[in-house]
N, CA and C atoms of all chains as a GROMACS GRO file, in nm:
protein
  609
    1MET      N    1   0.089  -0.128   0.011
    1MET     CA    2   0.010  -0.009   0.000
    1MET      C    3   0.085   0.129   0.009
    2THR      N    4   0.191   0.119   0.088
    2THR     CA    5   0.272   0.240   0.090
    2THR      C    6   0.354   0.241  -0.039
    3ALA      N    7   0.403   0.155  -0.093
    3ALA     CA    8   0.447   0.147  -0.242
    3ALA      C    9   0.381   0.215  -0.339
    4ALA      N   10   0.246   0.170  -0.334
    4ALA     CA   11   0.146   0.207  -0.427
    4ALA      C   12   0.135   0.358  -0.430
    5ARG      N   13   0.103   0.408  -0.299
    5ARG     CA   14   0.108   0.556  -0.271
    5ARG      C   15   0.223   0.634  -0.308
    6ARG      N   16   0.334   0.571  -0.293
    6ARG     CA   17   0.466   0.640  -0.335
    6ARG      C   18   0.451   0.662  -0.492
    7VAL      N   19   0.435   0.550  -0.550
    7VAL     CA   20   0.426   0.540  -0.712
    7VAL      C   21   0.324   0.645  -0.756
    8PHE      N   22   0.204   0.644  -0.692
    8PHE     CA   23   0.098   0.744  -0.728
    8PHE      C   24   0.156   0.888  -0.698
    9GLY      N   25   0.208   0.903  -0.603
    9GLY     CA   26   0.268   1.026  -0.571
    9GLY      C   27   0.367   1.082  -0.669
   10LEU      N   28   0.470   0.997  -0.703
   10LEU     CA   29   0.567   1.028  -0.809
   10LEU      C   30   0.490   1.067  -0.929
   11ALA      N   31   0.413   0.964  -0.979
   11ALA     CA   32   0.326   0.999  -1.106
   11ALA      C   33   0.256   1.124  -1.105
   12THR      N   34   0.195   1.167  -1.009
   12THR     CA   35   0.127   1.292  -0.989
   12THR      C   36   0.230   1.402  -0.995
   13LEU      N   37   0.339   1.406  -0.934
   13LEU     CA   38   0.435   1.518  -0.948
   13LEU      C   39   0.487   1.520  -1.097
   14ALA      N   40   0.513   1.404  -1.151
   14ALA     CA   41   0.566   1.391  -1.296
   14ALA      C   42   0.446   1.460  -1.378
   15ALA      N   43   0.341   1.428  -1.362
   15ALA     CA   44   0.236   1.486  -1.457
   15ALA      C   45   0.226   1.637  -1.417
   16LEU      N   46   0.228   1.681  -1.308
   16LEU     CA   47   0.230   1.824  -1.269
   16LEU      C   48   0.347   1.909  -1.346
   17ALA      N   49   0.470   1.831  -1.334
   17ALA     CA   50   0.575   1.895  -1.409
   17ALA      C   51   0.573   1.906  -1.554
   18VAL      N   52   0.510   1.810  -1.621
   18VAL     CA   53   0.484   1.814  -1.756
   18VAL      C   54   0.383   1.919  -1.795
   19GLY      N   55   0.291   1.923  -1.714
   19GLY     CA   56   0.180   2.034  -1.726
   19GLY      C   57   0.243   2.170  -1.729
   20ALA      N   58   0.327   2.170  -1.620
   20ALA     CA   59   0.387   2.326  -1.609
   20ALA      C   60   0.473   2.367  -1.726
   21VAL      N   61   0.549   2.265  -1.772
   21VAL     CA   62   0.644   2.282  -1.885
   21VAL      C   63   0.552   2.328  -2.020
   22VAL      N   64   0.450   2.244  -2.023
   22VAL     CA   65   0.361   2.286  -2.137
   22VAL      C   66   0.310   2.424  -2.130
   23VAL      N   67   0.254   2.449  -2.020
   23VAL     CA   68   0.180   2.590  -1.988
   23VAL      C   69   0.294   2.685  -2.022
   24LEU      N   70   0.407   2.677  -1.952
   24LEU     CA   71   0.505   2.777  -1.967
   24LEU      C   72   0.563   2.804  -2.122
   25ARG      N   73   0.564   2.692  -2.185
   25ARG     CA   74   0.612   2.692  -2.332
   25ARG      C   75   0.508   2.767  -2.429
   26ARG      N   76   0.376   2.737  -2.374
   26ARG     CA   77   0.272   2.810  -2.449
   26ARG      C   78   0.275   2.948  -2.445
   27ARG      N   79   0.297   2.976  -2.292
   27ARG     CA   80   0.295   3.122  -2.263
   27ARG      C   81   0.398   3.198  -2.341
   28ALA      N   82   0.530   3.131  -2.346
   28ALA     CA   83   0.644   3.187  -2.408
   28ALA      C   84   0.613   3.218  -2.550
   29GLY      N   85   0.538   3.114  -2.606
   29GLY     CA   86   0.529   3.126  -2.742
   29GLY      C   87   0.414   3.248  -2.792
   30SER      N   88   0.325   3.254  -2.700
   30SER     CA   89   0.230   3.341  -2.710
   30SER      C   90   0.271   3.484  -2.686
   31ARG      N   91   0.384   3.494  -2.637
   31ARG     CA   92   0.459   3.641  -2.608
   31ARG      C   93   0.523   3.681  -2.730
   32GLU      N   94   0.560   3.598  -2.797
   32GLU     CA   95   0.658   3.613  -2.916
   32GLU      C   96   0.551   3.673  -3.028
   33ARG      N   97   0.604   3.800  -3.070
   33ARG     CA   98   0.520   3.872  -3.166
   33ARG      C   99   0.604   3.977  -3.228
   34VAL      N  100   0.542   4.039  -3.327
   34VAL     CA  101   0.610   4.164  -3.395
   34VAL      C  102   0.500   4.252  -3.410
   35ASP      N  103   0.500   4.391  -3.336
   35ASP     CA  104   0.426   4.488  -3.350
   35ASP      C  105   0.470   4.593  -3.452
   36LEU      N  106   0.398   4.625  -3.549
   36LEU     CA  107   0.431   4.721  -3.667
   36LEU      C  108   0.348   4.852  -3.659
   37TYR      N  109   0.425   4.963  -3.652
   37TYR     CA  110   0.354   5.081  -3.647
   37TYR      C  111   0.376   5.176  -3.760
   38TYR      N  112   0.271   5.231  -3.829
   38TYR     CA  113   0.292   5.309  -3.949
   38TYR      C  114   0.264   5.460  -3.931
   39ASP      N  115   0.299   5.525  -4.010
   39ASP     CA  116   0.307   5.681  -3.994
   39ASP      C  117   0.155   5.731  -4.004
   40ASP      N  118   0.061   5.652  -4.040
   40ASP     CA  119  -0.078   5.708  -4.047
   40ASP      C  120  -0.146   5.679  -3.914
   41GLY      N  121  -0.062   5.626  -3.820
   41GLY     CA  122  -0.123   5.594  -3.695
   41GLY      C  123  -0.168   5.448  -3.659
   42SER      N  124  -0.171   5.365  -3.762
   42SER     CA  125  -0.229   5.235  -3.769
   42SER      C  126  -0.113   5.147  -3.717
   43MET      N  127  -0.150   5.021  -3.671
   43MET     CA  128  -0.063   4.922  -3.607
   43MET      C  129  -0.104   4.789  -3.649
   44ALA      N  130  -0.012   4.681  -3.676
   44ALA     CA  131  -0.053   4.577  -3.689
   44ALA      C  132   0.036   4.469  -3.592
   45THR      N  133  -0.014   4.347  -3.561
   45THR     CA  134   0.078   4.273  -3.468
   45THR      C  135   0.052   4.141  -3.559
   46VAL      N  136   0.175   4.080  -3.570
   46VAL     CA  137   0.214   3.962  -3.631
   46VAL      C  138   0.241   3.868  -3.511
   47GLU      N  139   0.145   3.783  -3.483
   47GLU     CA  140   0.158   3.693  -3.374
   47GLU      C  141   0.240   3.566  -3.403
   48HIS      N  142   0.310   3.499  -3.312
   48HIS     CA  143   0.383   3.377  -3.329
   48HIS      C  144   0.286   3.280  -3.392
   49GLY      N  145   0.335   3.203  -3.501
   49GLY     CA  146   0.244   3.112  -3.560
   49GLY      C  147   0.179   3.136  -3.680
   50GLU      N  148   0.180   3.282  -3.698
   50GLU     CA  149   0.123   3.341  -3.844
   50GLU      C  150   0.218   3.340  -3.954
   51ALA      N  151   0.177   3.346  -4.067
   51ALA     CA  152   0.250   3.329  -4.190
   51ALA      C  153   0.385   3.389  -4.183
   52ASP      N  154   0.386   3.524  -4.160
   52ASP     CA  155   0.511   3.594  -4.167
   52ASP      C  156   0.588   3.609  -4.028
   53ALA      N  157   0.544   3.555  -3.919
   53ALA     CA  158   0.613   3.562  -3.801
   53ALA      C  159   0.746   3.495  -3.794
   54GLN      N  160   0.754   3.395  -3.859
   54GLN     CA  161   0.871   3.317  -3.850
   54GLN      C  162   0.990   3.367  -3.903
   55ALA      N  163   0.977   3.449  -4.012
   55ALA     CA  164   1.077   3.547  -4.090
   55ALA      C  165   1.121   3.644  -3.998
   56LEU      N  166   1.005   3.707  -3.951
   56LEU     CA  167   1.031   3.839  -3.880
   56LEU      C  168   1.108   3.819  -3.750
   57LEU      N  169   1.041   3.715  -3.676
   57LEU     CA  170   1.087   3.674  -3.550
   57LEU      C  171   1.246   3.617  -3.554
   58GLY      N  172   1.265   3.555  -3.684
   58GLY     CA  173   1.405   3.488  -3.715
   58GLY      C  174   1.513   3.609  -3.723
   59HIS      N  175   1.473   3.705  -3.791
   59HIS     CA  176   1.553   3.827  -3.811
   59HIS      C  177   1.594   3.892  -3.671
   60ALA      N  178   1.486   3.897  -3.585
   60ALA     CA  179   1.494   3.951  -3.448
   60ALA      C  180   1.589   3.884  -3.366
   61ARG      N  181   1.588   3.760  -3.386
   61ARG     CA  182   1.664   3.649  -3.284
   61ARG      C  183   1.814   3.657  -3.344
   62ASP      N  184   1.838   3.677  -3.468
   62ASP     CA  185   1.959   3.710  -3.519
   62ASP      C  186   2.024   3.837  -3.461
   63ALA      N  187   1.932   3.958  -3.444
   63ALA     CA  188   1.983   4.066  -3.400
   63ALA      C  189   2.017   4.040  -3.259
   64LEU      N  190   1.935   3.989  -3.175
   64LEU     CA  191   1.953   3.963  -3.027
   64LEU      C  192   2.068   3.895  -3.016
   65ALA      N  193   2.093   3.770  -3.099
   65ALA     CA  194   2.206   3.696  -3.074
   65ALA      C  195   2.341   3.798  -3.104
   66ALA      N  196   2.329   3.866  -3.210
   66ALA     CA  197   2.445   3.946  -3.243
   66ALA      C  198   2.473   4.055  -3.129
   67ALA      N  199   2.377   4.104  -3.078
   67ALA     CA  200   2.404   4.195  -2.978
   67ALA      C  201   2.455   4.140  -2.840
   68ARG      N  202   2.419   4.006  -2.816
   68ARG     CA  203   2.484   3.958  -2.692
   68ARG      C  204   2.593   3.854  -2.688
   69THR      N  205   2.615   3.805  -2.828
   69THR     CA  206   2.728   3.709  -2.828
   69THR      C  207   2.875   3.765  -2.796
   70ALA      N  208   2.949   3.715  -2.700
   70ALA     CA  209   3.069   3.790  -2.672
   70ALA      C  210   3.172   3.738  -2.763
   71MET      N  211   2.573   6.753  -3.100
   71MET     CA  212   2.586   6.622  -3.055
   71MET      C  213   2.600   6.520  -3.194
   72ASP      N  214   2.698   6.440  -3.187
   72ASP     CA  215   2.707   6.344  -3.299
   72ASP      C  216   2.642   6.231  -3.275
   73ALA      N  217   2.624   6.117  -3.364
   73ALA     CA  218   2.551   5.993  -3.362
   73ALA      C  219   2.620   5.917  -3.233
   74ALA      N  220   2.729   5.914  -3.220
   74ALA     CA  221   2.776   5.822  -3.095
   74ALA      C  222   2.744   5.890  -2.967
   75GLU      N  223   2.743   6.025  -2.957
   75GLU     CA  224   2.689   6.096  -2.828
   75GLU      C  225   2.553   6.061  -2.828
   76ALA      N  226   2.466   6.070  -2.920
   76ALA     CA  227   2.322   6.028  -2.921
   76ALA      C  228   2.295   5.904  -2.859
   77LEU      N  229   2.381   5.795  -2.918
   77LEU     CA  230   2.368   5.664  -2.859
   77LEU      C  231   2.402   5.642  -2.711
   78MET      N  232   2.520   5.718  -2.689
   78MET     CA  233   2.567   5.730  -2.540
   78MET      C  234   2.450   5.770  -2.444
   79ASP      N  235   2.389   5.877  -2.479
   79ASP     CA  236   2.279   5.936  -2.411
   79ASP      C  237   2.169   5.839  -2.389
   80LEU      N  238   2.138   5.779  -2.504
   80LEU     CA  239   2.031   5.666  -2.511
   80LEU      C  240   2.063   5.572  -2.392
   81THR      N  241   2.173   5.510  -2.398
   81THR     CA  242   2.213   5.401  -2.303
   81THR      C  243   2.233   5.456  -2.173
   82GLU      N  244   2.254   5.575  -2.145
   82GLU     CA  245   2.250   5.626  -2.008
   82GLU      C  246   2.118   5.659  -1.942
   83ILE      N  247   2.030   5.700  -2.029
   83ILE     CA  248   1.908   5.734  -1.986
   83ILE      C  249   1.805   5.622  -1.957
   84SER      N  250   1.839   5.510  -2.047
   84SER     CA  251   1.747   5.385  -2.039
   84SER      C  252   1.810   5.270  -1.979
   85SER      N  253   1.766   5.238  -1.873
   85SER     CA  254   1.828   5.110  -1.801
   85SER      C  255   1.784   4.990  -1.885
   86GLN      N  256   1.678   5.003  -1.955
   86GLN     CA  257   1.632   4.885  -2.026
   86GLN      C  258   1.707   4.836  -2.163
   87ILE      N  259   1.765   4.937  -2.196
   87ILE     CA  260   1.854   4.912  -2.327
   87ILE      C  261   1.980   4.841  -2.309
   88GLN      N  262   2.015   4.719  -2.362
   88GLN     CA  263   2.133   4.649  -2.359
   88GLN      C  264   2.240   4.694  -2.452
   89ALA      N  265   2.171   4.710  -2.588
   89ALA     CA  266   2.269   4.751  -2.710
   89ALA      C  267   2.192   4.851  -2.803
   90ALA      N  268   2.254   4.910  -2.873
   90ALA     CA  269   2.193   4.994  -2.967
   90ALA      C  270   2.281   5.030  -3.095
   91VAL      N  271   2.207   5.046  -3.208
   91VAL     CA  272   2.293   5.099  -3.311
   91VAL      C  273   2.222   5.202  -3.394
   92LEU      N  274   2.281   5.289  -3.462
   92LEU     CA  275   2.216   5.404  -3.529
   92LEU      C  276   2.253   5.367  -3.687
   93ILE      N  277   2.164   5.352  -3.766
   93ILE     CA  278   2.204   5.332  -3.906
   93ILE      C  279   2.154   5.429  -3.997
   94ALA      N  280   2.227   5.459  -4.114
   94ALA     CA  281   2.179   5.562  -4.212
   94ALA      C  282   2.090   5.505  -4.293
   95ALA      N  283   2.000   5.578  -4.366
   95ALA     CA  284   1.902   5.518  -4.464
   95ALA      C  285   1.966   5.423  -4.556
   96ASP      N  286   2.076   5.443  -4.598
   96ASP     CA  287   2.142   5.359  -4.714
   96ASP      C  288   2.219   5.250  -4.631
   97GLY      N  289   2.207   5.224  -4.520
   97GLY     CA  290   2.255   5.096  -4.451
   97GLY      C  291   2.399   5.120  -4.377
   98GLN      N  292   2.446   5.242  -4.401
   98GLN     CA  293   2.565   5.269  -4.321
   98GLN      C  294   2.545   5.278  -4.173
   99THR      N  295   2.654   5.195  -4.113
   99THR     CA  296   2.636   5.207  -3.947
   99THR      C  297   2.702   5.349  -3.915
  100LEU      N  298   2.617   5.436  -3.854
  100LEU     CA  299   2.650   5.580  -3.784
  100LEU      C  300   2.728   5.566  -3.655
  101ALA      N  301   2.671   5.475  -3.578
  101ALA     CA  302   2.724   5.456  -3.445
  101ALA      C  303   2.671   5.339  -3.383
  102SER      N  304   2.742   5.278  -3.296
  102SER     CA  305   2.707   5.134  -3.218
  102SER      C  306   2.762   5.144  -3.085
  103THR      N  307   2.679   5.078  -2.985
  103THR     CA  308   2.730   5.060  -2.842
  103THR      C  309   2.805   4.940  -2.833
  104ILE      N  310   2.820   4.854  -2.938
  104ILE     CA  311   2.882   4.728  -2.943
  104ILE      C  312   3.037   4.748  -2.991
  105ASP      N  313   3.137   4.720  -2.926
  105ASP     CA  314   3.290   4.749  -2.960
  105ASP      C  315   3.315   4.655  -3.071
  106ASP      N  316   3.283   4.540  -3.073
  106ASP     CA  317   3.311   4.429  -3.172
  106ASP      C  318   3.258   4.489  -3.292
  107ASN      N  319   3.338   4.508  -3.419
  107ASN     CA  320   3.276   4.552  -3.545
  107ASN      C  321   3.202   4.439  -3.606
  108ALA      N  322   3.242   4.315  -3.584
  108ALA     CA  323   3.182   4.202  -3.656
  108ALA      C  324   3.038   4.187  -3.607
  109ARG      N  325   3.036   4.181  -3.465
  109ARG     CA  326   2.920   4.184  -3.422
  109ARG      C  327   2.801   4.284  -3.441
  110SER      N  328   2.864   4.414  -3.443
  110SER     CA  329   2.797   4.517  -3.476
  110SER      C  330   2.729   4.521  -3.616
  111ASP      N  331   2.812   4.469  -3.721
  111ASP     CA  332   2.770   4.452  -3.858
  111ASP      C  333   2.664   4.344  -3.866
  112ARG      N  334   2.672   4.227  -3.767
  112ARG     CA  335   2.580   4.137  -3.784
  112ARG      C  336   2.429   4.178  -3.736
  113LEU      N  337   2.455   4.276  -3.634
  113LEU     CA  338   2.326   4.324  -3.565
  113LEU      C  339   2.265   4.420  -3.656
  114CYS      N  340   2.342   4.510  -3.738
  114CYS     CA  341   2.286   4.596  -3.832
  114CYS      C  342   2.232   4.516  -3.960
  115ALA      N  343   2.297   4.427  -4.000
  115ALA     CA  344   2.249   4.343  -4.115
  115ALA      C  345   2.102   4.266  -4.069
  116ALA      N  346   2.109   4.211  -3.960
  116ALA     CA  347   1.976   4.150  -3.908
  116ALA      C  348   1.863   4.260  -3.891
  117VAL      N  349   1.906   4.389  -3.831
  117VAL     CA  350   1.799   4.483  -3.829
  117VAL      C  351   1.739   4.525  -3.963
  118GLY      N  352   1.851   4.539  -4.052
  118GLY     CA  353   1.802   4.569  -4.200
  118GLY      C  354   1.707   4.466  -4.253
  119SER      N  355   1.746   4.344  -4.236
  119SER     CA  356   1.671   4.233  -4.297
  119SER      C  357   1.510   4.251  -4.242
  120LEU      N  358   1.529   4.269  -4.104
  120LEU     CA  359   1.374   4.262  -4.049
  120LEU      C  360   1.306   4.406  -4.095
  121VAL      N  361   1.365   4.492  -4.091
  121VAL     CA  362   1.280   4.621  -4.143
  121VAL      C  363   1.234   4.594  -4.285
  122GLU      N  364   1.333   4.541  -4.379
  122GLU     CA  365   1.287   4.513  -4.498
  122GLU      C  366   1.178   4.408  -4.528
  123ALA      N  367   1.181   4.312  -4.453
  123ALA     CA  368   1.061   4.197  -4.448
  123ALA      C  369   0.946   4.259  -4.395
  124ALA      N  370   0.949   4.347  -4.288
  124ALA     CA  371   0.829   4.420  -4.232
  124ALA      C  372   0.781   4.525  -4.325
  125THR      N  373   0.857   4.584  -4.396
  125THR     CA  374   0.795   4.674  -4.507
  125THR      C  375   0.744   4.625  -4.610
  126ALA      N  376   0.797   4.499  -4.674
  126ALA     CA  377   0.741   4.406  -4.763
  126ALA      C  378   0.592   4.349  -4.722
  127ARG      N  379   0.612   4.310  -4.612
  127ARG     CA  380   0.484   4.258  -4.555
  127ARG      C  381   0.354   4.375  -4.543
  128SER      N  382   0.397   4.493  -4.539
  128SER     CA  383   0.298   4.594  -4.509
  128SER      C  384   0.198   4.632  -4.620
  129GLY      N  385   0.247   4.592  -4.755
  129GLY     CA  386   0.172   4.624  -4.860
  129GLY      C  387   0.110   4.758  -4.874
  130GLY      N  388  -0.004   4.774  -4.881
  130GLY     CA  389  -0.066   4.908  -4.901
  130GLY      C  390  -0.079   4.991  -4.780
  131GLU      N  391  -0.035   4.955  -4.656
  131GLU     CA  392  -0.072   5.021  -4.527
  131GLU      C  393   0.043   5.132  -4.550
  132GLY      N  394   0.034   5.214  -4.446
  132GLY     CA  395   0.122   5.332  -4.439
  132GLY      C  396   0.277   5.293  -4.424
  133ARG      N  397   0.350   5.407  -4.417
  133ARG     CA  398   0.503   5.361  -4.420
  133ARG      C  399   0.541   5.313  -4.261
  134LEU      N  400   0.609   5.218  -4.270
  134LEU     CA  401   0.649   5.179  -4.134
  134LEU      C  402   0.742   5.263  -4.064
  135VAL      N  403   0.704   5.310  -3.951
  135VAL     CA  404   0.798   5.398  -3.874
  135VAL      C  405   0.874   5.342  -3.743
  136GLN      N  406   0.810   5.242  -3.702
  136GLN     CA  407   0.857   5.180  -3.568
  136GLN      C  408   0.806   5.038  -3.553
  137LEU      N  409   0.899   4.957  -3.488
  137LEU     CA  410   0.830   4.818  -3.465
  137LEU      C  411   0.905   4.750  -3.329
  138GLU      N  412   0.830   4.660  -3.276
  138GLU     CA  413   0.889   4.596  -3.171
  138GLU      C  414   0.868   4.444  -3.202
  139ALA      N  415   0.980   4.365  -3.201
  139ALA     CA  416   0.994   4.226  -3.211
  139ALA      C  417   1.014   4.176  -3.082
  140ALA      N  418   0.909   4.101  -3.022
  140ALA     CA  419   0.932   4.054  -2.879
  140ALA      C  420   0.945   3.901  -2.882
  141THR      N  421   1.047   3.848  -2.839
  141THR     CA  422   1.084   3.702  -2.816
  141THR      C  423   1.101   3.669  -2.668
  142SER      N  424   1.115   3.538  -2.662
  142SER     CA  425   1.127   3.492  -2.530
  142SER      C  426   1.251   3.535  -2.469
  143ASP      N  427   1.369   3.574  -2.558
  143ASP     CA  428   1.495   3.617  -2.507
  143ASP      C  429   1.508   3.754  -2.488
  144GLY      N  430   1.420   3.837  -2.549
  144GLY     CA  431   1.430   3.970  -2.527
  144GLY      C  432   1.358   4.030  -2.640
  145SER      N  433   1.372   4.169  -2.647
  145SER     CA  434   1.288   4.244  -2.748
  145SER      C  435   1.386   4.318  -2.837
  146LEU      N  436   1.358   4.360  -2.971
  146LEU     CA  437   1.424   4.435  -3.057
  146LEU      C  438   1.331   4.541  -3.094
  147PHE      N  439   1.376   4.666  -3.069
  147PHE     CA  440   1.309   4.778  -3.107
  147PHE      C  441   1.374   4.860  -3.224
  148VAL      N  442   1.274   4.916  -3.331
  148VAL     CA  443   1.333   4.992  -3.426
  148VAL      C  444   1.241   5.112  -3.448
  149VAL      N  445   1.312   5.242  -3.430
  149VAL     CA  446   1.241   5.363  -3.485
  149VAL      C  447   1.326   5.421  -3.580
  150ARG      N  448   1.233   5.466  -3.702
  150ARG     CA  449   1.325   5.533  -3.790
  150ARG      C  450   1.247   5.658  -3.857
  151ASP      N  451   1.324   5.744  -3.912
  151ASP     CA  452   1.271   5.875  -3.993
  151ASP      C  453   1.321   5.859  -4.142
  152ASP      N  454   1.332   5.962  -4.202
  152ASP     CA  455   1.358   5.950  -4.343
  152ASP      C  456   1.510   5.940  -4.368
  153GLU      N  457   1.583   5.979  -4.259
  153GLU     CA  458   1.732   5.987  -4.281
  153GLU      C  459   1.810   5.875  -4.206
  154ARG      N  460   1.742   5.806  -4.098
  154ARG     CA  461   1.815   5.711  -4.039
  154ARG      C  462   1.721   5.619  -3.954
  155LEU      N  463   1.785   5.528  -3.882
  155LEU     CA  464   1.705   5.447  -3.802
  155LEU      C  465   1.777   5.412  -3.680
  156VAL      N  466   1.708   5.388  -3.569
  156VAL     CA  467   1.794   5.348  -3.443
  156VAL      C  468   1.718   5.216  -3.394
  157ALA      N  469   1.812   5.116  -3.353
  157ALA     CA  470   1.743   5.009  -3.322
  157ALA      C  471   1.811   4.962  -3.179
  158ALA      N  472   1.730   4.895  -3.102
  158ALA     CA  473   1.779   4.877  -2.960
  158ALA      C  474   1.737   4.745  -2.912
  159VAL      N  475   1.831   4.661  -2.839
  159VAL     CA  476   1.781   4.544  -2.779
  159VAL      C  477   1.764   4.546  -2.625
  160THR      N  478   1.667   4.491  -2.587
  160THR     CA  479   1.618   4.494  -2.438
  160THR      C  480   1.606   4.363  -2.390
  161LYS      N  481   1.594   4.361  -2.259
  161LYS     CA  482   1.558   4.233  -2.199
  161LYS      C  483   1.393   4.203  -2.230
  162PRO      N  484   1.365   4.074  -2.193
  162PRO     CA  485   1.226   4.023  -2.224
  162PRO      C  486   1.122   4.121  -2.149
  163GLU      N  487   1.013   4.158  -2.200
  163GLU     CA  488   0.900   4.226  -2.168
  163GLU      C  489   0.957   4.364  -2.098
  164PRO      N  490   1.007   4.440  -2.166
  164PRO     CA  491   1.054   4.572  -2.140
  164PRO      C  492   0.922   4.667  -2.136
  165THR      N  493   0.916   4.791  -2.096
  165THR     CA  494   0.802   4.889  -2.103
  165THR      C  495   0.835   4.961  -2.227
  166ALA      N  496   0.752   4.907  -2.334
  166ALA     CA  497   0.769   4.926  -2.460
  166ALA      C  498   0.754   5.086  -2.494
  167GLY      N  499   0.658   5.148  -2.420
  167GLY     CA  500   0.636   5.292  -2.434
  167GLY      C  501   0.748   5.375  -2.397
  168LEU      N  502   0.822   5.332  -2.288
  168LEU     CA  503   0.944   5.426  -2.260
  168LEU      C  504   1.053   5.395  -2.352
  169VAL      N  505   1.081   5.258  -2.389
  169VAL     CA  506   1.190   5.230  -2.507
  169VAL      C  507   1.156   5.330  -2.628
  170PHE      N  508   1.031   5.322  -2.677
  170PHE     CA  509   1.004   5.386  -2.809
  170PHE      C  510   1.024   5.533  -2.788
  171PHE      N  511   0.983   5.602  -2.663
  171PHE     CA  512   1.014   5.728  -2.648
  171PHE      C  513   1.153   5.767  -2.638
  172ASP      N  514   1.251   5.689  -2.570
  172ASP     CA  515   1.382   5.715  -2.572
  172ASP      C  516   1.450   5.708  -2.703
  173LEU      N  517   1.408   5.595  -2.789
  173LEU     CA  518   1.447   5.595  -2.910
  173LEU      C  519   1.409   5.701  -2.994
  174LYS      N  520   1.304   5.761  -2.997
  174LYS     CA  521   1.262   5.873  -3.080
  174LYS      C  522   1.343   6.000  -3.020
  175SER      N  523   1.378   6.012  -2.891
  175SER     CA  524   1.465   6.130  -2.849
  175SER      C  525   1.597   6.121  -2.916
  176CYS      N  526   1.655   5.992  -2.922
  176CYS     CA  527   1.785   5.963  -2.984
  176CYS      C  528   1.793   5.996  -3.124
  177LEU      N  529   1.680   5.960  -3.191
  177LEU     CA  530   1.662   6.012  -3.336
  177LEU      C  531   1.692   6.147  -3.363
  178ARG      N  532   1.605   6.224  -3.273
  178ARG     CA  533   1.583   6.372  -3.279
  178ARG      C  534   1.715   6.432  -3.248
  179ALA      N  535   1.784   6.378  -3.149
  179ALA     CA  536   1.937   6.430  -3.116
  179ALA      C  537   2.014   6.413  -3.225
  180ALA      N  538   2.022   6.275  -3.301
  180ALA     CA  539   2.115   6.258  -3.397
  180ALA      C  540   2.074   6.363  -3.528
  181ALA      N  541   1.936   6.372  -3.529
  181ALA     CA  542   1.909   6.464  -3.647
  181ALA      C  543   1.958   6.617  -3.623
  182ALA      N  544   1.947   6.658  -3.502
  182ALA     CA  545   1.988   6.791  -3.456
  182ALA      C  546   2.136   6.812  -3.506
  183GLU      N  547   2.217   6.720  -3.509
  183GLU     CA  548   2.366   6.731  -3.531
  183GLU      C  549   2.357   6.792  -3.696
  184GLN      N  550   2.272   6.733  -3.767
  184GLN     CA  551   2.286   6.776  -3.907
  184GLN      C  552   2.191   6.872  -3.944
  185GLY      N  553   2.074   6.893  -3.861
  185GLY     CA  554   1.970   6.986  -3.891
  185GLY      C  555   1.996   7.130  -3.836
  186ASP      N  556   1.893   7.142  -3.722
  186ASP     CA  557   1.879   7.284  -3.690
  186ASP      C  558   1.994   7.313  -3.603
  187GLY      N  559   2.056   7.218  -3.526
  187GLY     CA  560   2.168   7.263  -3.429
  187GLY      C  561   2.116   7.326  -3.301
  188LYS      N  562   1.984   7.318  -3.263
  188LYS     CA  563   1.932   7.383  -3.148
  188LYS      C  564   1.986   7.292  -3.019
  189PRO      N  565   2.024   7.362  -2.918
  189PRO     CA  566   2.055   7.272  -2.804
  189PRO      C  567   1.937   7.211  -2.736
  190ARG      N  568   1.968   7.090  -2.698
  190ARG     CA  569   1.862   7.024  -2.622
  190ARG      C  570   1.885   6.984  -2.476
  191PRO      N  571   1.796   6.983  -2.386
  191PRO     CA  572   1.838   6.948  -2.261
  191PRO      C  573   1.889   6.805  -2.246
  192ARG      N  574   1.971   6.777  -2.152
  192ARG     CA  575   2.015   6.644  -2.160
  192ARG      C  576   1.933   6.585  -2.039
  193PRO      N  577   1.871   6.473  -2.088
  193PRO     CA  578   1.768   6.398  -1.983
  193PRO      C  579   1.852   6.332  -1.878
  194GLY      N  580   1.773   6.287  -1.771
  194GLY     CA  581   1.825   6.230  -1.658
  194GLY      C  582   1.818   6.077  -1.662
  195VAL      N  583   1.864   6.000  -1.597
  195VAL     CA  584   1.864   5.855  -1.606
  195VAL      C  585   1.720   5.806  -1.583
  196ARG      N  586   1.668   5.737  -1.648
  196ARG     CA  587   1.531   5.670  -1.616
  196ARG      C  588   1.541   5.525  -1.568
  197THR      N  589   1.458   5.486  -1.484
  197THR     CA  590   1.442   5.336  -1.461
  197THR      C  591   1.333   5.294  -1.520
  198THR      N  592   1.312   5.157  -1.507
  198THR     CA  593   1.209   5.093  -1.571
  198THR      C  594   1.067   5.145  -1.531
  199GLU      N  595   1.068   5.186  -1.388
  199GLU     CA  596   0.928   5.246  -1.332
  199GLU      C  597   0.921   5.378  -1.388
  200GLY      N  598   0.997   5.425  -1.459
  200GLY     CA  599   0.963   5.562  -1.509
  200GLY      C  600   1.015   5.692  -1.435
  201ALA      N  601   1.078   5.658  -1.313
  201ALA     CA  602   1.130   5.773  -1.241
  201ALA      C  603   1.255   5.815  -1.306
  202THR      N  604   1.278   5.949  -1.283
  202THR     CA  605   1.375   6.023  -1.336
  202THR      C  606   1.468   6.057  -1.225
  203GLU      N  607   1.622   6.035  -1.244
  203GLU     CA  608   1.703   6.076  -1.136
  203GLU      C  609   1.756   6.229  -1.148
   0.00000   0.00000   0.00000
């Protein structure tokens, strides 16, 4: 009985850890976006997962890497 | 105030900005806070590609004047006018309004060098919370 409880507890902890990782990754992904502002006052957001997002965010990641790589 | 001084002021007043470059409309690097030329050139090239891709995406919308690209590793901000653009790298989830404000001030300062030459007040250090020392 004690061993079964221990296994159940470990399984629960593992499931919680996996769930937390999934939630955190989704949140991180949803934060990734490009906001574009135009001279007429309009603004457009390209969200992570949209057609152009990969290319735009790729250039941004290149820029961040260049700025930080020693 | 020359381009290098404008960038120096920018990094002094904004604690959120980790690196910045000032680029002419023709792609020439005017000033950079990164000492390593190769890294600075890579940053300028990436910024140029990003602006080009964003402009191409815009289609019939107005002229692109500023952008923020937010990633989980940090954000890249770009503000531009007819003559030049300034780009800055920040930590993740910065206070975007303050960063844009400081970048616009930097562009105006850089323009003043070639333009009206009017003296401008030197701003104090601003923290993330917006307090000025």
